[in-house]
C-alpha positions in Angstrom: -38.1 -0.2 -12.7 -39.3 0.4 -9.2 -41.0 4.5 -9.0 -37.5 7.1 -7.8 -40.4 9.9 -7.0 -39.9 10.1 -4.0 -36.7 8.4 -3.9 -35.9 12.3 -5.7 -37.6 14.5 -3.6 -35.6 12.7 -0.8 -32.2 13.6 -2.8 -33.3 17.2 -3.6 -32.4 16.5 -7.0 -35.3 16.6 -10.1 -33.3 13.8 -12.8 -33.8 15.4 -15.8 -32.6 12.1 -17.2 -34.7 9.6 -14.8 -32.8 6.4 -16.4 -29.1 8.1 -14.7 -31.0 7.1 -11.3 -32.5 4.2 -12.0 -29.4 2.6 -13.4 -27.3 3.6 -10.0 -30.3 1.1 -8.1 -29.0 -2.0 -10.2 -27.4 -4.3 -8.2 -25.2 -6.9 -10.2 -27.2 -9.9 -8.2 -30.4 -8.2 -10.5 -28.3 -8.4 -13.7 -26.3 -11.8 -13.3 -29.4 -13.6 -12.7 -31.6 -11.8 -16.0 -29.2 -11.5 -18.5 -31.9 -10.5 -21.2 -32.5 -7.2 -19.2 -30.1 -4.9 -21.0 -29.5 -2.8 -17.6 -25.9 -2.3 -16.6 -24.9 -3.1 -12.7 -24.6 0.0 -10.7 -20.6 -1.0 -10.3 -19.2 1.8 -12.9 -21.3 4.1 -11.3 -20.8 3.0 -7.8 -16.7 3.5 -9.1 -17.3 6.8 -10.2 -19.5 8.3 -7.1 -16.5 7.4 -4.6 -14.0 9.5 -6.3 -17.1 12.5 -6.6 -17.5 12.0 -2.9 -13.8 12.6 -1.9 -13.4 15.4 -3.7 -17.1 17.2 -2.4 -15.7 16.1 1.9 -12.4 16.1 0.8 -13.0 20.7 -0.1 -15.7 21.2 3.0 -13.6 20.0 5.3 -10.2 22.4 3.6 -12.6 25.2 3.4 -14.0 24.8 6.8 -11.2 24.0 9.1 -7.9 25.8 7.8 -5.6 25.2 10.8 -6.2 21.0 11.0 -3.0 19.1 9.2 -3.6 17.4 6.8 -3.4 14.4 8.8 -6.2 15.1 10.6 -8.4 15.9 7.5 -7.5 12.4 6.7 -8.7 10.3 9.1 -11.9 13.0 9.1 -12.3 12.2 5.8 -12.2 8.2 6.0 -14.7 8.5 8.8 -17.1 10.9 6.8 -16.9 7.7 3.7 -16.2 4.5 5.1 -18.8 2.1 4.7 -20.6 2.0 8.0 -21.2 5.5 7.6 -22.7 5.3 3.9 -24.3 2.7 4.8 -26.3 5.1 7.8 -26.7 7.9 5.4 -28.4 5.8 2.3 -30.1 3.9 4.8 -31.8 7.5 5.9 -32.9 7.9 2.3 -34.8 4.6 2.6 -32.2 3.5 0.1 -32.3 -0.4 0.2 -35.9 -0.2 -0.8 -35.6 0.9 -4.6 -33.1 -1.4 -4.9 -33.1 -4.0 -7.8 -32.4 -7.4 -6.6 -31.3 -10.0 -7.6 -33.4 -13.1 -5.9 -30.5 -14.7 -3.9 -29.6 -11.3 -3.1 -33.1 -10.6 -1.3 -33.4 -13.4 0.3 -30.0 -13.5 2.3 -31.4 -9.3 3.3 -29.7 -7.6 0.9 -31.8 -4.1 1.2 -30.5 -4.5 4.5 -26.5 -5.0 3.9 -24.4 -2.2 4.8 -22.0 -2.9 1.7 -25.1 -2.8 -0.9 -26.1 0.5 1.2 -22.8 1.9 0.5 -22.1 1.2 -3.1 -26.0 2.1 -4.0 -25.3 6.0 -2.5 -22.3 6.5 -4.3 -23.5 5.4 -7.4 -26.5 7.5 -6.4 -23.9 10.0 -6.0 -22.3 10.0 -9.7 -25.4 9.6 -11.4 -26.6 13.1 -9.6 -22.8 14.7 -11.2 -24.1 13.0 -15.1 -27.7 14.7 -14.9 -26.9 17.7 -13.2 -23.7 18.8 -12.7 -21.2 19.4 -9.8 -22.7 22.4 -8.1 -26.4 20.4 -7.6 -25.0 17.7 -6.1 -22.3 19.0 -4.1 -25.3 20.6 -2.7 -26.9 17.4 -2.1 -24.1 15.7 -0.6 -23.8 18.4 2.1 -27.2 17.9 3.0 -27.2 14.5 3.1 -24.0 14.3 5.3 -24.7 17.2 7.5 -25.1 15.3 10.4 -22.7 13.3 10.1 -20.0 16.4 9.4 -21.5 17.5 12.2 -21.4 14.2 14.9 -17.1 13.7 14.0 -16.2 18.1 14.1 -16.6 20.4 16.6 -14.2 23.4 17.0 -12.2 22.4 14.3 -10.8 19.2 16.1 -11.3 15.6 15.8 -13.1 14.4 18.0 -11.9 11.0 19.7 -9.8 9.3 17.5 -10.6 5.7 19.6 -13.8 5.9 18.7 -12.9 6.2 14.8 -10.3 3.4 14.8 -12.6 1.4 16.8 -15.1 1.4 14.5 -12.8 0.9 11.2 -11.0 -2.2 13.6 -14.3 -4.0 14.4 -15.4 -4.2 10.9 -11.9 -4.9 9.5 -11.6 -7.3 12.0 -14.5 -8.2 13.7 -12.6 -7.3 17.8 -11.6 -4.1 19.2 -8.1 -2.0 19.0 -5.8 -3.3 21.5 -3.2 -0.8 23.5 -0.1 -1.4 25.2 2.4 0.4 27.3 6.3 0.0 26.5 7.2 3.0 28.3 6.3 4.8 31.8 9.0 7.3 32.5 9.7 10.5 34.7 8.4 10.9 38.1 4.5 10.2 39.4 3.8 13.4 38.6 4.9 14.1 35.6 4.6 10.7 34.2 5.4 10.6 30.2 3.6 7.4 28.5 4.3 5.8 25.2 1.9 3.3 24.1 1.2 1.4 20.8 -2.1 0.2 19.7 -2.5 -3.1 17.5 -5.3 -4.4 15.4 -5.1 -8.2 13.7 -2.3 -8.7 15.8 0.0 -5.6 13.7 0.8 -2.6 15.5 -0.9 0.0 14.1 0.4 3.1 15.7 2.5 4.8 18.8 1.6 7.4 20.7 3.4 9.6 23.2 1.6 11.7 26.0 1.4 12.7 29.5 -1.1 10.7 30.5 -2.3 7.5 29.2 -5.3 8.7 27.6 -3.5 11.6 25.4 -0.9 8.8 24.8 -3.4 6.1 23.8 -5.4 9.1 21.5 -2.1 9.8 19.7 -1.3 6.1 19.0 -5.1 6.2 17.9 -5.3 8.9 15.7 -1.8 7.7 14.0 -3.0 4.4 13.2 -5.8 5.8 11.4 -3.7 7.5 9.4 -1.7 5.0 8.1 -4.9 2.9 7.3 -6.2 5.9 5.6 -3.5 6.5 3.8 -3.5 2.5 2.6 -7.0 2.4 2.0 -7.8 5.7 -0.1 
């Protein structure tokens, strides 16, 4: 197994049982290619870590932004726990360097794949929880996600629904969302727009506002809520 002393230092957690952390770094491809190793992949830890991460982030947002409605809190949480965000955080830890991969996965660039990094980070979170409990894990997670929390929030408001939706739609459909005006009512000085946003050929949200920008933002907010309700 790899030397994980530096990783523990980066995480800020001194594992009582380092085998838990080592297990969090075992990709299924390694187990498949080394069936006699006696090792188990990190997939079960990943499942557990996903729930723990969601809890910690939800608690943080609930406490920090008491005036935000449920829909905005859901969008914020989804943006923080999505694959690309997790992969970025894992990258700051150089987590890919510590993964135990099968030869095929190694040759295909497995140490840099967003899915592998995101899953490994969730597994590490679960390992920390099992080893050191919720308080230490919460401290670790909030330290690791400090930059991401700061980027997504400002004065208690979601900074940019359209940008968040753009990232999710491009990741899911490999294309940008498309906004279409459904109605434009009223005089020029007080026109009200109704706009729908489409992704993957499906209408994801509809919004209204006194400008196209506001209507598009509302449509993106509704789309984010629907997508996160579906995926979380």
